[in-house]
VOZA-374909 format. One record per residue: x, y, z of N, C-alpha, C, O in turn. Coordinates in steps of 0.001 Angstrom, whole numbers, padded with zeros to 6 digits, always signed. Last residue first. Example, Ala and Ser with C-alpha at 12.3 -4.5 7.8 and 13.67 -1.06 7.14 Angstrom:
<pts>
+012850-002250+007080+013670-001060+007140+012900+000030+007870+013409+001138+008039/+013190-005690+007800+012300-004500+007800+013200-003300+007800+014236-003319+008465/
</pts>
This chain:
<pts>
+070263-195454+050673+070595-196140+051925+069629-195761+053035+069760-196246+054159/+069757-193935+048483+069097-195234+048565+069354-195938+049885+068702-196940+050177/+068957-190448+048948+069892-191554+048754+069183-192867+048992+068130-192908+049628/+067525-188194+049335+066995-189139+048352+067976-190264+048064+067850-190958+047056/+066587-186147+051716+067633-187144+051518+067079-188193+050585+066248-189005+050991/+065613-182810+050966+065285-184215+051138+066515-185076+050934+067370-184783+050098/+064651-179837+051038+065804-180499+051650+065505-181952+051958+065176-182290+053095/+063704-178303+048247+063173-179295+049162+064348-180057+049763+064983-180848+049067/+063183-175128+047047+064211-176065+047478+063614-177004+048508+063080-176561+049525/+061648-173956+044276+061366-174385+045634+062409-175405+046024+062510-176454+045388/+061275-171525+041985+062297-172391+042556+061944-172711+043997+061944-171821+044848/+059621-170981+038993+059486-170970+040439+060490-171946+041010+060554-173091+040563/+060234-168915+036073+060418-170175+036812+060263-169983+038333+060703-168978+038893/+057799-167537+034525+058844-167194+035472+059076-168365+036402+058310-168723+037297/+049484-167168+010383+050629-166500+010960+050126-165500+012010+050928-164810+012639/+047962-170132+011438+047922-168710+011119+049126-168070+011795+049627-168174+012915/+047696-172873+011865+048973-172356+011350+048856-170946+010802+049536-170582+009843/+045764-174412+012913+045397-173633+011736+046627-173014+011086+046608-172671+009904/+047079-175463+015076+046737-176372+013990+046309-175630+012733+046464-176137+011622/+047443-173201+016722+048580-173992+016262+048223-174814+015039+048982-174855+014071/+044771-172393+017135+045720-171492+016478+046896-172273+015914+047308-172050+014775/+043776-174559+018495+043200-174242+017190+044145-173330+016420+044305-173469+015208/+045249-174350+020790+045479-175519+019949+044912-175260+018556+045490-175684+017555/+044182-171958+021744+045564-171967+021278+045910-173208+020493+046770-173156+019613/+041495-172576+022384+041816-171491+021468+043216-171628+020891+043420-171439+019692/+041722-174802+024165+040922-174870+022944+041372-173829+021934+041604-174148+020768/+043374-173770+026205+043796-174942+025440+043049-175011+024123+043652-175249+023077/+041757-171665+027123+043072-171391+026557+043571-172540+025714+044125-172330+024635/+039492-172941+028115+039355-172039+026981+040697-171771+026320+040776-171661+025097/+040669-174525+030212+039889-175130+029140+039838-174228+027917+040105-174678+026803/+041935-172612+031858+042717-173678+031231+041981-174248+030032+042568-174438+028967/+039746-171088+032655+040851-170460+031929+041660-171496+031185+042032-171298+030028/+038287-172985+034017+037712-172387+032819+038794-171724+031981+038768-171788+030752/+040005-173569+036174+039666-174603+035198+039149-174012+033899+039512-174464+032813/+040089-171048+037477+041335-171719+037060+041034-172728+035965+041716-172754+034941/+037476-170635+038174+038093-169736+037203+039347-170357+036624+039636-170216+035436/+037345-172698+040035+036471-172718+038871+037038-171833+037782+037081-172218+036613/+039185-171883+041934+039488-173075+041157+038605-173168+039929+039044-173657+038888/+037941-169557+042925+039292-169484+042361+039581-170678+041488+040158-170530+040412/+035392-170511+043764+035509-169470+042742+036887-169444+042115+037004-169322+040896/+035304-174127+043939+035346-172798+044546+035632-171763+043473+036073-172115+042379/+034049-175682+041059+034452-175815+042449+034407-174422+043066+033532-173626+042724/+033040-177318+038268+032694-176184+039119+033113-176484+040553+032606-177413+041181/+033714-179569+037028+033982-178345+036278+033686-177111+037112+034030-175994+036726/+035241-182347+038667+034191-181334+038604+034631-180116+037804+035781-179686+037892/+037270-184063+039059+036629-184094+037743+035573-183012+037581+035069-182788+036480/+038080-183439+041658+039074-183518+040587+038433-183435+039210+038981-182814+038299/+035855-183676+043236+036442-182348+043037+037367-182340+041830+037430-181365+041081/+035553-186464+043053+034480-185570+042609+035016-184170+042344+034669-183548+041340/+037914-187381+044220+037684-187627+042798+036613-186691+042262+036737-186176+041151/+039513-184949+046355+038584-186053+046121+038384-186209+044621+038650-185289+043848/+041093-182772+046448+041554-183931+047215+040598-185110+047105+040844-186162+047696/+042324-180063+044418+041286-181041+044772+041880-182217+045528+043021-182613+045287/+043930-177087+045639+043988-178347+044889+042912-179327+045344+042620-179409+046537/+043210-173937+045413+042858-174998+046353+042843-176328+045608+041830-176667+044996/+045148-171018+045032+044588-172217+044414+044357-173276+045479+045204-173490+046347/+046609-168718+045538+045167-168703+045752+044453-169884+045134+043288-169779+044753/+049302-168853+045433+048632-168480+044188+047114-168447+044326+046406-168182+043354/+049915-169760+047963+050430-168453+047544+049700-167939+046309+049503-166734+046155/+048797-172295+047775+048194-171309+048672+048638-169904+048289+047836-168970+048289/+050625-173498+046039+049228-173339+045632+048538-172271+046476+047788-171445+045955/+052906-173544+047636+052907-172737+046413+051482-172471+045948+051159-171364+045516/+052040-175347+049523+052409-173996+049951+052397-173050+048752+051939-171911+048844/+051783-177599+047961+050566-176988+048508+050847-175571+049007+049984-174697+048919/+054407-178262+047483+053595-177789+046356+052316-177118+046845+051823-176181+046218/+055199-179181+049968+055818-177970+049429+054975-177387+048303+054844-176169+048181/+053581-181483+050060+053408-180427+051052+054020-179115+050574+053426-178052+050754/+054654-182960+047926+053256-182524+047880+053029-181371+048854+052363-180393+048516/+057214-183487+048878+057042-182688+047653+055627-182129+047573+055425-180973+047202/+056527-185114+051017+057202-183839+051283+057089-182914+050077+056892-181708+050227/+055493-187273+049623+054595-186500+050485+055207-185145+050834+054495-184146+050937/+057831-188229+048415+056747-187681+047587+055808-186822+048422+055376-185760+047976/+059281-189090+050679+059833-188074+049775+058724-187410+048965+058680-186186+048842/+057565-191063+051689+057907-189900+052515+058439-188758+051650+058090-187597+051863/+057567-192950+049638+056325-192251+049978+056604-190994+050785+055950-189971+050586/+060255-193787+049774+059733-193182+048544+058479-192370+048847+058335-191242+048376/+060445-194916+052367+061194-193702+052032+060653-193011+050789+060594-191782+050743/+057338-195884+053875+058482-196180+053012+059141-194872+052576+058473-193848+052434/+055052-195472+055229+056286-195089+055914+057535-195422+055094+058657-195257+055572/+053089-196413+053554+053001-195020+053999+054287-194547+054658+054585-193353+054649/+053662-199141+053238+053933-198203+052148+053962-196752+052617+054766-195955+052133/+052884-200851+055231+054230-200283+055322+054509-199211+054274+055474-198457+054396/+050364-201679+054511+050539-201020+055803+051889-200310+055902+052013-199289+056580/+050760-202974+052080+050005-201717+052099+050224-200949+053403+050266-199719+053404/+054194-204065+051998+052775-204315+052202+052074-202964+052249+052717-201931+052436/+056740-203779+049539+056087-203269+050740+054637-203725+050806+053940-203766+049792/+057837-204520+047165+058313-205196+048362+057651-204734+049652+057962-205237+050732/+056799-203059+044990+056820-204519+044942+057135-205197+046270+056737-206343+046480/+056838-200291+045538+055695-200905+044866+055646-202415+045065+054576-202983+045284/+059290-199778+046798+058036-199311+047399+056844-200077+046839+055945-200467+047585/+061079-200770+044932+061022-201358+046275+059703-201016+046959+059087-201857+047612/+060485-199017+042833+060331-200462+042645+060241-201174+043993+059421-202075+044170/+061179-196539+043959+059788-196805+043599+059547-198307+043457+058521-198815+043909/+063958-196854+044236+063119-196674+045418+061661-196990+045113+060983-197634+045914/+064669-197059+041508+064972-198151+042441+064085-198058+043679+063524-199061+044122/+063793-194553+040543+063261-195792+039981+063474-196972+040923+062573-197788+041117/+065349-192763+041949+063900-192744+042143+063273-194038+041644+062336-194557+042250/+067856-193468+040875+067594-193602+042309+066097-193650+042597+065633-194471+043387/+067510-192826+038121+067748-194205+038547+067420-194409+040025+066785-195397+040393/+065526-191006+036262+066150-190882+037574+066296-192292+038150+065319-192882+038612/+064463-191898+033989+065298-190705+033869+066062-190468+035167+067106-189817+035176/+064031-195352+032984+063959-194238+033930+064887-193084+033588+065945-193265+032985/+062534-197475+031459+063493-196512+030900+063485-195256+031772+062988-194212+031349/+061021-198975+033155+061795-199684+032139+062844-198770+031505+063901-199227+031070/+059369-197639+034818+060724-197896+035315+061571-198691+034334+062709-199045+034639/+057106-195341+034566+057662-196361+033682+059121-196572+034083+059995-195781+033728/+054790-194780+037319+056000-194510+036530+056370-195672+035616+056002-196822+035856/+052067-193917+038292+052410-195179+037627+053625-194951+036728+053494-194931+035505/+051710-191391+039276+051536-192502+040204+051884-193855+039610+051987-194841+040339/+052516-189856+036981+052886-189498+038345+052843-190707+039268+053817-191010+039957/+051332-190781+034656+052716-191158+034928+053124-190862+036370+053986-191547+036921/+048878-189517+034648+048927-190970+034798+050320-191429+035213+050469-192347+036019/+049782-186918+034176+049041-187221+035401+049073-188718+035686+049272-189137+036827/+050924-187303+031633+051761-186894+032758+051082-187207+034083+051722-187703+035010/+048705-187949+030088+049802-188912+030202+050686-188586+031400+051144-189488+032101/+047270-185590+030290+046691-186827+030819+047772-187882+031018+047754-188621+032003/+049037-183880+028927+048775-183672+030349+048175-184914+030995+048529-185258+032123/+048885-184982+026324+050168-184897+027022+049943-184773+028527+050579-185475+029313/+046215-184635+025714+046744-185997+025781+048088-186025+026502+048394-186984+027210/+046080-181788+025757+045296-182617+026680+045893-184004+026833+046060-184495+027950/+047669-181078+023636+048106-180714+024977+047360-181549+026004+047937-181969+027007/+047617-183950+021403+047258-182598+021816+047834-182306+023190+048416-183182+023830/+048227-185867+018382+048261-185665+019828+047951-184202+020143+048015-183335+019271/+048482-185884+015690+047118-186026+016209+047068-185858+017726+045986-185721+018297/+051164-185856+015104+050427-184593+015002+049000-184671+015535+048378-183643+015802/+052733-187852+017680+052178-187728+016334+051382-186431+016288+050958-185943+017336/+055207-189437+019723+054444-188258+019324+053927-188379+017901+054594-188935+017028/+054844-193003+020363+055558-191732+020257+054628-190600+019805+053441-190799+019547/+053457-195294+020175+053583-194716+021510+054233-193338+021479+054175-192596+022459/+053665-196174+017600+052354-195679+018031+052400-195027+019411+051486-194288+019778/+056192-197227+017507+055959-195943+016832+054646-195325+017298+054524-194103+017383/+057187-198518+020690+056471-198661+019433+056267-197281+018820+056181-196285+019537/+060426-198672+022161+059111-198036+022051+058493-198327+020689+059186-198374+019672/+062983-199501+022253+062001-200343+022923+060602-199772+022883+059687-200318+023499/+065063-198276+020980+064437-197559+022089+063483-198437+022884+063203-198159+024050/+065909-199639+018775+066693-199801+019996+066029-199150+021209+066397-199446+022346/+064303-198830+016645+064071-200154+017239+064791-200349+018570+064343-201133+019407/+063034-196047+015804+064225-196381+016584+063995-197711+017299+063539-197722+018442/+061726-193856+013717+061810-195306+013847+063122-195670+014537+064191-195608+013928/+060207-191005+015282+061209-191616+014413+061240-193115+014664+060818-193578+015724/+058681-188659+016494+058156-189814+015751+059164-190374+014757+058999-190237+013545/+060182-187805+019663+059964-187537+018237+059543-188801+017496+059996-189895+017831/+058403-188141+022712+059559-188489+021884+059228-188307+020410+058123-188621+019969/+056228-187827+024261+057008-186618+023985+058254-186901+023160+059070-186007+022934/+055236-190315+024703+054412-189425+023890+055156-188143+023526+054765-187446+022590/+057081-191477+026518+057070-191849+025097+056350-190841+024223+056802-190543+023117/+058864-189293+028664+057680-190097+028413+057553-190308+026910+057880-189419+026123/+060387-187412+030880+060748-188473+029935+059556-189408+029786+059273-190214+030672/+060524-183968+031461+059729-185192+031559+060147-186173+030473+060249-185815+029300/+062862-181994+033259+062354-182471+031968+061663-183823+032134+062147-184703+032846/+064078-181270+035622+062622-181211+035558+062027-181710+034263+060807-181843+034161/+066746-181718+035812+066343-180360+035421+064836-180213+035285+064353-179156+034880/+066825-184440+036369+067208-183500+037422+066782-182070+037104+066490-181293+038013/+063873-185923+034811+065304-185645+034929+065565-184595+036008+064640-183945+036495/+061436-188257+035568+061729-186821+035516+063222-186616+035749+063772-187074+036751/+060635-190822+036114+060601-190363+034727+060793-188863+034577+060369-188268+033586/+060787-191280+038899+061557-192113+037968+061641-191572+036548+062618-191836+035846/+061191-188278+040799+060295-189200+040094+061109-189999+039085+062029-189456+038474/+061145-185523+042456+061849-186796+042591+060924-187863+042031+059988-188301+042700/+061254-182326+041369+060422-183534+041291+061313-184766+041380+062131-185021+040496/+061213-178853+042043+061910-180135+042158+060954-181322+042181+059968-181324+042918/+059362-177046+039520+059722-177247+040920+060371-178624+041029+060110-179487+040190/+058757-177181+036900+059570-176039+037317+059845-176027+038814+060486-175107+039323/+058898-179828+034581+058416-179358+035877+059341-178239+036340+060560-178331+036193/+058552-179575+031088+059467-179562+032229+058752-179077+033486+058083-178045+033467/+058424-180596+027747+057685-180410+028997+058642-180536+030181+059434-181476+030264/+058296-179623+024443+059205-179973+025537+058496-179631+026838+058021-178509+027016/+056164-181090+021897+056586-180014+022788+057585-180538+023814+057702-181746+024023/+057151-182834+018847+056526-182754+020168+056986-181541+020962+058076-181020+020727/+056389-181817+015504+057387-182200+016492+056783-182001+017874+055978-181089+018062/+054104-181065+014290+054831-182179+013676+056013-182630+014533+056571-183704+014309/+052556-178880+015076+052425-180138+015812+053194-181318+015220+052957-182461+015611/+055804-177493+015612+054605-178062+016214+053412-177887+015268+053271-176807+014694/+058016-176195+014729+057487-177238+013841+056247-177910+014421+055688-178808+013792/+058802-174582+016756+058143-173929+015626+057531-174943+014671+056636-174609+013894/+057923-176271+019835+058856-175941+018749+058105-175280+017603+056885-175416+017503/+056731-175112+022935+056393-175687+021638+057441-175302+020594+057804-174131+020485/+057083-175905+026244+057651-175090+025173+057408-175799+023841+057827-176940+023647/+055592-175741+029330+055552-176410+028031+056080-175450+026974+055589-174330+026830/+056153-176247+032703+056372-175329+031581+056401-176140+030292+057148-177112+030179/+054152-176764+035551+054831-177345+034398+055000-176268+033336+054092-175471+033101/+053643-177077+039036+053771-176220+037849+054610-176900+036768+055635-177522+037046/+051552-178981+040869+052878-179047+040267+052948-178212+038988+052377-178596+037968/+050117-179652+043813+049990-178689+042718+051377-178520+042113+052277-177983+042758/+048426-182313+045616+049592-181602+045115+049272-180660+043967+048290-180842+043246/+046348-183876+046438+046457-182542+047017+047629-181731+046517+047819-180589+046936/+048060-186936+046013+046795-186250+046281+047028-184900+046953+047800-184790+047905/+050176-188544+045587+050274-187186+045040+049021-186355+045321+048937-185199+044908/+049572-191037+046377+050439-190276+047279+050659-188849+046786+051260-188035+047487/+046031-191170+045619+047423-191535+045360+048283-190731+046329+047782-189846+047021/+043500-190153+045811+043705-191565+046180+045074-192083+045745+045255-193281+045529/+043710-187737+043103+043226-188236+044398+043488-189727+044564+043670-190459+043592/+046661-186540+041392+045404-187298+041378+045009-187806+042762+045867-188258+043521/+047795-183192+041609+048051-184590+041936+046740-185357+042006+045788-184877+042622/+047429-180928+038885+046988-181384+040197+047354-182852+040396+047240-183658+039473/+049538-178691+037261+049024-180061+037264+048659-180443+038692+049474-180304+039605/+049508-175660+035507+049503-176310+036808+048874-177687+036714+047791-177837+036147/+051682-174261+033040+050465-175004+033368+050602-175622+034751+051688-176061+035131/+052785-171924+030819+052964-172409+032182+051642-173008+032626+050606-172344+032593/+054107-172039+027472+052991-172002+028419+053464-172432+029793+054416-173201+029925/+055253-170777+024513+055674-171161+025855+054528-170951+026834+054039-169834+027008/+054355-169806+022142+055074-171076+022095+055591-171507+023467+056300-172509+023567/+053258-167353+021983+052355-168449+022310+053054-169800+022339+052409-170829+022541/+054208-164425+022714+054936-165677+022457+054072-166849+022899+054142-167285+024048/+052553-162418+023268+053533-162149+022222+054326-163408+021860+055019-163453+020843/+051117-163343+025380+050418-163242+024098+051382-162962+022949+051068-163235+021790/+052495-165677+027458+052703-164333+026937+052056-164260+025561+052409-165032+024669/+050461-167584+029679+051338-167464+028520+051410-166006+028098+050501-165217+028354/+049218-169984+031867+049732-168632+031714+050616-168614+030490+051425-169519+030283/+046564-171888+033025+047510-171686+031933+047920-170219+031920+047074-169326+031957/+045315-174184+035252+045813-172820+035095+046797-172780+033947+047753-173555+033908/
</pts>
C-alpha cells in the first residue's frame, strides 16, 4: 500500500508485511518515507509510524540501516562504501532491506541497545523450544498483534504463508493493495529519476526492560 499527496511526491506512506515463518508473521507495519530534494543522490529518510522495539529502529521510529546512510567515505563507521546509499538504489531495494532486517537485525551498530541485548540472548542462548517464550519474542508478538488490529481497520489481510506473501493475486483488498504499490513505485521512481519538474499512533504497553 502506498499513499501520497499528489501535490507532494516527496513523502510516501507504505505498509510493510511481516515475513512468514518468522516472529513477525502476519504483521502490518506502516512506514513513512521522506525523499530529500537531492534524491536519488541522497538517501530517503525511513521511519516506522507505529512503535517498533527493534535493534535497528530508534525510539522515534527512524530506521538505522547501511543502505540509508549517505554515500560518504567514513572509515570509522565500519561500513563499506558499497553498503551505503547510491543513486542506483531504489524504493524496492530499501523495502527489501527493511523486510530482511526485521528478522535478521544488525546488532553490530544498534539503534536500540536494549532491543539488541535481548535479541542477542534470544538468538544465541535459547533453544528452539524456549524461543517462543523468550521476552524478545513476546514483545515482538505483541507488536504484531497490535499491527493486525490496524490492518483490520484498514481492510487489509496480511499474508501468513510464503505463497500468499509472494503472490501477486490474493483477496480483492490485498490484490488491489499490491497493484497500487507496484504501479505507484514504478511511476514515481520514473518521475524522480527523470527529474521532471497522517501519522498513526498505537500505544503498546510493553515492559521492554532487560530484567
